[in-house]
C-alpha atoms as a printed R data frame, in Angstrom:
   type eleno elety resid chain resno       x       y       z
1  ATOM     1    CA   MET     A     1   5.919 -11.836 -38.778
2  ATOM     2    CA   LYS     A     2   6.350 -15.079 -36.051
3  ATOM     3    CA   PHE     A     3   8.707 -12.767 -34.093
4  ATOM     4    CA   ARG     A     4   6.221  -9.884 -34.372
5  ATOM     5    CA   SER     A     5   3.634 -12.247 -32.883
6  ATOM     6    CA   VAL     A     6   5.546 -12.982 -29.825
7  ATOM     7    CA   LEU     A     7   6.697  -9.527 -29.194
8  ATOM     8    CA   ALA     A     8   2.714  -8.493 -29.543
9  ATOM     9    CA   LEU     A     9   1.949 -11.113 -26.824
10 ATOM    10    CA   ALA     A    10   4.939 -10.098 -24.576
11 ATOM    11    CA   ALA     A    11   3.484  -7.087 -24.888
12 ATOM    12    CA   LEU     A    12   0.165  -7.769 -24.161
13 ATOM    13    CA   ILE     A    13   0.516 -10.126 -21.151
14 ATOM    14    CA   SER     A    14   2.783  -7.390 -19.033
15 ATOM    15    CA   PHE     A    15  -0.051  -4.797 -19.464
16 ATOM    16    CA   ALA     A    16  -2.611  -7.505 -18.160
17 ATOM    17    CA   ALA     A    17  -0.512  -8.692 -15.506
18 ATOM    18    CA   PRO     A    18  -1.111  -5.791 -13.271
19 ATOM    19    CA   ALA     A    19  -5.054  -5.811 -13.686
20 ATOM    20    CA   LEU     A    20  -4.759  -9.295 -12.370
21 ATOM    21    CA   ALA     A    21  -2.995  -8.906  -9.376
22 ATOM    22    CA   GLN     A    22  -5.239  -7.002  -7.906
23 ATOM    23    CA   THR     A    23  -4.737  -6.729  -3.366
24 ATOM    24    CA   ALA     A    24  -8.011  -7.610  -1.057
25 ATOM    25    CA   PRO     A    25  -9.890  -4.552  -0.059
26 ATOM    26    CA   LEU     A    26  -8.976  -3.860   3.598
27 ATOM    27    CA   VAL     A    27 -12.076  -4.291   5.561
28 ATOM    28    CA   ALA     A    28 -12.919  -2.574   9.503
29 ATOM    29    CA   GLY     A    29 -13.136  -4.852  12.386
30 ATOM    30    CA   LYS     A    30 -12.723  -5.606  15.824
31 ATOM    31    CA   VAL     A    31 -10.246  -8.606  17.390
32 ATOM    32    CA   THR     A    32 -12.532 -10.442  19.687
33 ATOM    33    CA   LYS     A    33  -9.772 -13.041  20.122
34 ATOM    34    CA   ILE     A    34  -6.086 -13.969  19.103
35 ATOM    35    CA   ASP     A    35  -4.767 -17.865  19.179
36 ATOM    36    CA   GLU     A    36  -1.359 -17.573  18.504
37 ATOM    37    CA   SER     A    37  -0.295 -21.608  19.113
38 ATOM    38    CA   ALA     A    38  -3.222 -21.960  16.322
39 ATOM    39    CA   GLY     A    39  -1.914 -19.614  14.194
40 ATOM    40    CA   LYS     A    40  -6.089 -18.170  14.324
41 ATOM    41    CA   ILE     A    41  -8.028 -15.043  15.208
42 ATOM    42    CA   THR     A    42 -11.359 -13.929  15.481
43 ATOM    43    CA   ILE     A    43 -12.299 -10.762  13.924
44 ATOM    44    CA   ASP     A    44 -16.327  -9.404  14.603
45 ATOM    45    CA   HIS     A    45 -15.877  -7.718  10.904
46 ATOM    46    CA   GLN     A    46 -17.872  -5.396   8.326
47 ATOM    47    CA   LYS     A    47 -18.735  -6.748   4.708
48 ATOM    48    CA   ILE     A    48 -15.618  -8.715   2.900
49 ATOM    49    CA   PRO     A    49 -16.362  -7.553  -0.766
50 ATOM    50    CA   ASN     A    50 -14.365 -10.582  -2.189
51 ATOM    51    CA   LEU     A    51 -14.969 -13.374  -0.347
52 ATOM    52    CA   ASP     A    52 -18.742 -11.933  -0.829
53 ATOM    53    CA   MET     A    53 -18.674 -12.473   3.008
54 ATOM    54    CA   PRO     A    54 -21.655 -10.247   4.981
55 ATOM    55    CA   PRO     A    55 -20.881  -8.565   8.487
56 ATOM    56    CA   MET     A    56 -20.385 -11.251  10.895
57 ATOM    57    CA   THR     A    57 -17.892 -12.858  13.512
58 ATOM    58    CA   MET     A    58 -15.595 -15.281  11.786
59 ATOM    59    CA   VAL     A    59 -12.167 -17.199  12.867
60 ATOM    60    CA   PHE     A    60  -9.586 -16.673  10.227
61 ATOM    61    CA   HIS     A    61  -6.296 -18.499  10.019
62 ATOM    62    CA   ALA     A    62  -3.205 -15.825   9.928
63 ATOM    63    CA   SER     A    63  -0.645 -16.142   6.830
64 ATOM    64    CA   ASP     A    64   1.858 -15.240   9.249
65 ATOM    65    CA   PRO     A    65   2.304 -15.319  12.882
66 ATOM    66    CA   ALA     A    66   4.095 -12.266  13.116
67 ATOM    67    CA   LEU     A    67   0.235 -10.928  11.968
68 ATOM    68    CA   LEU     A    68  -0.993 -11.843  15.744
69 ATOM    69    CA   LYS     A    69   1.403  -9.804  17.564
70 ATOM    70    CA   ALA     A    70   0.540  -6.723  15.784
71 ATOM    71    CA   VAL     A    71  -2.455  -6.555  17.781
72 ATOM    72    CA   LYS     A    72  -4.653  -7.273  20.945
73 ATOM    73    CA   ALA     A    73  -8.444  -8.396  21.722
74 ATOM    74    CA   GLY     A    74 -10.150  -5.106  21.538
75 ATOM    75    CA   ASP     A    75  -8.112  -3.307  18.813
76 ATOM    76    CA   LYS     A    76 -10.259  -1.619  16.125
77 ATOM    77    CA   VAL     A    77  -8.228  -2.633  12.670
78 ATOM    78    CA   LYS     A    78  -8.430  -3.195   9.229
79 ATOM    79    CA   PHE     A    79  -7.799  -6.232   7.391
80 ATOM    80    CA   SER     A    80  -7.326  -8.049   4.000
81 ATOM    81    CA   ALA     A    81  -8.450 -11.061   4.097
82 ATOM    82    CA   GLU     A    82  -8.504 -14.316   1.101
83 ATOM    83    CA   SER     A    83  -9.377 -17.779   0.471
84 ATOM    84    CA   VAL     A    84  -5.990 -19.530   0.510
85 ATOM    85    CA   ASN     A    85  -5.565 -23.251  -0.025
86 ATOM    86    CA   GLY     A    86  -9.687 -22.824   1.130
87 ATOM    87    CA   GLN     A    87  -8.887 -21.807   4.188
88 ATOM    88    CA   LEU     A    88  -9.960 -18.269   5.254
89 ATOM    89    CA   THR     A    89  -7.082 -15.965   5.818
90 ATOM    90    CA   VAL     A    90  -6.118 -12.502   6.910
91 ATOM    91    CA   THR     A    91  -3.312 -11.429   4.710
92 ATOM    92    CA   HIS     A    92  -2.688  -8.141   6.055
93 ATOM    93    CA   ILE     A    93  -3.566  -6.450   9.513
94 ATOM    94    CA   GLU     A    94  -3.278  -2.751  11.180
95 ATOM    95    CA   GLN     A    95  -5.195  -1.249  13.675
96 ATOM    96    CA   ALA     A    96  -7.617   1.354  12.808
97 ATOM    97    CA   LYS     A    97  -6.980   4.999  13.060
């Protein structure tokens, strides 16, 4: 009986895990400034639903310095942002097509 309970719990966790690991949505924006030395990027962006943030121009930290080399000021982009340790952070960025 105990084995079945453990097995059922393991099955439940394995099915629920993908639903819990949702990725942040891609948001449209335009890069206005990049500060590589500070690891920051300024983006004039549309609404960011997962952060409940209206459209505005905002400074974000980059989760990886390589993200800052993929774009330049003036580029139209699609990006994902999340709150990481209390800091608004770009976790993905790509040039808009």
